[in-house]
N, C-alpha and C positions, 0 to 999 in steps of 0.2 A: 245846688240845693239851697244855698243861702244867698244867691245873687240878688242884688237890689232891684233888678228889673225882671229878669227871666226866671229867677229861682223861685222856689216855693215860698220863701219869706216875702220876696218882692211881689209876687202875684197875690198873696193873701193880704198884704198891706194895701195894694192897689184896689182890691175889691171892697167897696163901701159897705157891703152887707156883712162882711166878715168881722167878727168881734175883735177888739183890740187885744194885743198880746205882746209879751216881751220875747225877744229872741236872743239866744246865747249861742256863741260859736265856740266849739271845741273846748268845753270845760275840762273834759277828761284829758285831752292832750296837754293842756296847760298844767294840770296837776301832775302829770307824768314828767313834764319838763322840770318842774320845781323839785320833784322827788329825786331826779337825777343829779341836779346841781346842789342839793342840800347835803352838806357834809355833816354826818352825825357821828363821826369817829370820837369826838370829845365826849359824847354821851354814851355811845355804845361800848367804848373800851372799859370804863369803870363798871358799867352794868354787867358786862360779860365776865370781868374779873370777880365780881361779887357772886354771880350765879355759879361760876366754876368753883369758887371757894366753898360755897354751900353744897353743891352737888358732887364735887369730886371726892370728898371724904365722907364715908358712911356715918361716922359719929356726928359730924356737923349737920348732915342732911336729916338724920333722925332727930337731933335736937331742934332744928328749925321747924320740922313738921310738928313736933310736940309743942313748940311755942305758938304756932298758928292755932293748934287745937285748944290751948289754954286761953288764948285771946278770944276765941269763939265769937267773932264779929261777922260771921257769914263770909269769911274770906275764902278764896279758892284754896284747895288743899296743898299745892306745891308749886315750885318754880319749874318750868319745862326746861329740858336740855336745849342747847342752841346748836343748830346745824348751820355751818358757814356757807352752805351752798345757795340758799334761797333768801330773798328779802322778806318773804312772808314769814319765815322762821324768826327773823329778827323782830318783826312786828309783833308776833305772838309772845316772844320773850319779853319785849318791852311792855306790852300791854299787861301781862301777868305780873311783871316786876313792879309796875306802878300801882297795881291793885294791892300788892303786898308791901308797899314801900314802908309803911310804919313798922310792920313786923321785921322787915329787913334791917331798918335802922336800929331797932331795939336789939336784934340778934347780933349785929356787928358791934354795937357798943358793949354788949356783954362779953364779946370775944376780944375787946380792945383792938379792933381793926378799924382802919379808916375806910369809909365807904364813898369817898369822893363827893362829899355832900353838895358842894357848889354845882358841879356838873350834873350830878344826878337830880338835884332839885330843879335845875334849869330844864332838864329833859322831861321831868315830871310835868312841869307847867306847859311845855311845848306840846307834848303828846296829849295831855288832858284837854287842851283847847281844840286840838285838831282831830280828836278821835272820831267825832261825828262825821267829818268828811271822809274818814277812812272806813266808816261803817261799823265801828267797834262798840262804842258805848254812848251813853247820853252825856252831854256837856256838863261840866261843873258850873253851877250858877255863880259861884264866887270867883271863878277864874277866867 
C-alpha cells in the first residue's frame, strides 16, 4: 500500500498530474506502541488513592459533591469509579480527575490529606497536552 514504487503512494507520486500530498505511515500503530511502553504508575497510583478516598466513604463523597456545587464553575458533577480491567476506564478517571483537579486539591487540603502534588501535577500537564491525540478535549493554549 505504501511501497515507494508499486504501492499506492509510489504510484500517486509518480503520476505528474496527481496533486502533491504528505504521506504518513502507521500513526496509530506508533501511538499504540508508545502507550504500551509508557509507565503511568507514578501518576495513576496517587490519582486512584485520591479517587478511592473520596468515593469510598459516603461522607467524603457527599462533601466533595457539595464542594463542586459550591464552586459552580461548570465542572462535571462527580469523579467516576475506577475499574481495573480496562485502560479506557483509567483514561476516563484521569480525564475527569484533571477536570476537577482544583476542586480535588481544595478538598484534600480541607481534609489535611496529601494529594501527591508533584506526581499529580505532572500527570495533569502530561494528559492536558496529549488529550487531543486521545480525542478527549481541546488543548490548553498555555500548556
